[in-house]
C-alpha positions in Angstrom: -0.2 -0.1 -0.1 2.7 2.5 -1.1 -0.1 4.9 -2.6 -1.4 5.3 0.8 1.8 6.5 2.1 1.6 8.9 -1.1 -1.7 10.1 -0.2 -0.8 10.9 3.3 2.3 12.7 2.3 0.3 14.8 -0.2 -2.5 15.7 2.3 0.4 16.7 4.8 2.0 19.0 2.2 -1.4 20.5 1.3 -2.1 21.0 5.2 1.3 22.8 5.6 1.1 25.0 2.2 -2.5 26.0 2.3 -5.8 25.0 4.3 -8.0 25.4 1.0 -5.7 22.8 -0.7 -6.3 20.5 2.5 -10.1 20.8 2.2 -9.8 19.9 -1.5 -7.7 16.8 -0.7 -10.2 15.9 2.3 -13.0 16.1 -0.4 -11.4 14.0 -2.8 -10.3 11.3 0.0 -14.0 11.3 0.9 -15.1 10.6 -2.9 -12.2 7.9 -3.0 -13.0 4.6 -1.3 -9.9 3.9 1.0 
């Protein structure tokens, strides 16, 4: 499940860079079946 780590890293970067991006990432995760 390497892609899981990639997703977590992407979310972390989004949160660190911009709250709006983090919201988008959360919404995308909500649409994606994990």
